[in-house]
Every structure is written in structure tokens, then in C-alpha cells.
C-alpha positions, 0 to 999 in steps of 0.5 A: 931147248927142244920140246918133246911132244908125245905122240899117242901110238896106242891102237884106235881102241885104247886112245883117249878121246877129246872128252878126257883121259879116262874115256877111250875110243872103245867106250864110244864104240860100245856106247854107240852100239848099245844106243843103236840096240836100245833104239831098235828094242824100243822101236820093236815094242820092248820098252824095259829092254830099251830102257836097260840098254839106254842106261848101259850105253849111258854108262859105258861112255861116262866112266872108265873102261871096266864100267864100259865092259860091265855095262856091255855084259849087262846090256847083252 
């Protein structure tokens, strides 16, 4: 009896990451961009903006794709 192994043939953006089914690679990319913007804002002296971007980056990789998109909109 043969065992079939399903290969994930979706694009890199939509593939799930190693942390779980609901966390895609797109979430990690969004979180990285938002956290870099957070660091830049805090470095420039925009503390509250940096805190907001930090929270948005944390939310974008913790939950599913719709939360990541909402956090990106709020962070922008």
C-alpha cells in the first residue's frame, strides 16, 4: 500500500509556516515589515507610533490572515 504525501504547491505567500496551520508566510513578512517600521519610529523619537506599530506587528503573526491585513491597515 502506497502512502501519498501531499506537497504544498501554493505560492510562498500562502504556505503555512512551521508554527501552525493558520500562520502563513505572508503573516511573517507583514510582521517583519511592521516591526522594522516600529524600530525606525522609536529610533526617530516617535514613541507612540512605534508602540502602535509594535502591537500591529505582534498581532499580524499571531493570528490568521484577516487579522494580519487589519493590523497592516491600522499600522499604515
